[in-house]
Steps between C-alpha positions, in 0.01 A plus 500: 500500500373858520632719222673823589295813433617695197513868421203442271300362794580815696391719208167318469433517875576874508313573178800660334749416228817294543697814415333688784584221746859517379509877561369454854747220577782712366385797712476723195359848523174621347286209621171605659489431873174304482647285222814437701291394801293255291810341355672472838187341649489247214869419552439431870182297451658281230828474690669605179879475504668669203703247302804562289256604229326758713831636624607532138212741452655733754692687234830363622473236226328450167183314600559241229644152461626309196426152370791355301430208269643302208235248406398358163141429606285814468215326682715417802657842538164674450358311797807579711459868413131491594585361844776753561279785382214393727727515806641836386151641454412402858789715622469786252839418349598529134635200310768500233520176300838471330623215278868412528726254320670277756741376233628852432846583641361848578197382699636624836580843355153520344331415829718752681407763242130428556542554874697822448244641257182403684612482865269203558455401863506125446513235231314180414703247303318250280662182369764473352618841628459348847813290444712745302818535707591836348161653584499358853849634565402846371189518719689383807777753433240777489319362808162541328216278631398224260296180495542206263216310333579131444875498563686179420815570700598639839147510636618604844681820404200716414126509549320293239173346391479180297334166433656153514581453130651156556191366672267665248675334204508171693123532556427550130728218388349267759152599381591399143657174620192418705296554183693223325768700319850352500678694225455861607681762297628801689584852382745683726462872563744780427857421617527835682218404736586285800140377501574319173746267668274454801208396280722260308614352831139455612418325169796263542421435866145390418623268224759347728249440778272321252786283371495662155833557328593857419528541121715799399378456142149620588616800703551819300621850586264795494495872575162545668351633174257370238766459229720271707196290586428462131858400424513238774158359409594466134796285599309295755199430280715408198651205687421146388371433852387838632413550866137459603522816710706821491556709811620851415640697791284804425169571328650694208705198392204267559296721265774446240459124545125529444557700182734236355260220595209678328710564189609135490149364536571358845192513720553634852438331739388183317840443338721726709473649847651845551572667834636843588614701799391839647126508422520835326201635307640320195430160660126565485474656154688236298318194368465271671552687829822398669551274794766694686662589829339807651773727623344789697684749281300809586519416870877452470529858377262633760659313790853592394406867492334487840817338635695795362265750662520330841866408482681472832865438579488126424411307185147361475391217272154397382431177317163507326300191408465369145220288357456256213214616278351223288342609171431342161854473358581177685334163535573156641613230260365149564813303421826654612782470253789282621 
C-alpha cells in the first residue's frame, strides 16, 4: 500500500521548512512568490492532501495532539510515545503526552481541563485509558477526534489499532506446552487493563486444548510492573512443587521473575523457563534474554496517530501482527511432568 505524502515530504521536495509549507497552505501573507510557487508545485507533484494535522496548522486550531496514558510499564509507554511522535513529526504536529489516573473520580474533568487549556486537535488513547468509560463519554460529548490503542471493549465505536492478545497468549502457552511444560505458572496483568483478561483467556484456552487442567493455585495477580512480578514469583517458586515454567503477561513482570530466580539460586532456563509479553527493550537487556511475544508497540502508536490524521466519517480498525520471539530464558524439558 502506498503511503500518503506528508507535509514533511512536501517541505523536502520544495527545499523549505515544514513551517514554510504550512504558511503557504494556510495562504498566509509575507511568503515570497517564488517560494510559494515551489511549494505549490511540490504539493501537486506529490498529490499531497492536507490531513487533519495539516488543517490544524491553519491557525484555526492548535496544531497539536495529546497522548493520554496510565501504564505501569515505562518501557511500553516509551515505545508508544516514540511511535506517536514519529507520526507527528511527519506532519509537523506537536505532541503532548499526559498521564491520567483512570481510577480517579475526576478523570473526565481532568481530561476536559487538558482540552480547554491546550485546545488539542485530536487525542490518542493508550490502554487502559482506551476503555475508561468516563474519558470516552467526555471526548464524545466534546466531539473531539480520537483513536484508541488496544481497546478491550466496544471495538466498533471508534477507530482503533490493536493486536490479538488472546491469540498471542495462546501462542506462548502452546509454545511452552510443546516444549514439555505441563505446570505453567501465569502472572495476570493490571486489573484496569482489558488486555490482562484477554491474555489470561488465551493462556486458559491453550491449556484446555492440550487437555491440561487449569490450576488457579499457580495463577497470580500482577500490575504490569517489576514489583508485582517479584511478589508473584516468590509465591510460585516457594511451592513444594513449583511450576517448570512461568509466563508473565508483560516483560516487566517477567524481569521480576528472573530476579527472584537468580536470588533463589534457580538456574534459568535449566531449572525454570520464563516467558514475557511485549518485547520491550527490557526483554533483551535482562539475563538471560527473554522469550516473549513481540507486540509492535511503536508501530501501534505510529499507526494509531496516522489513523487520527486521516480520520474520515466512519471508524477504521487495524489489527497488527504479533510474533513469538524465542530467546535464552526458555528451554524444552525432556520428560513432561504429569
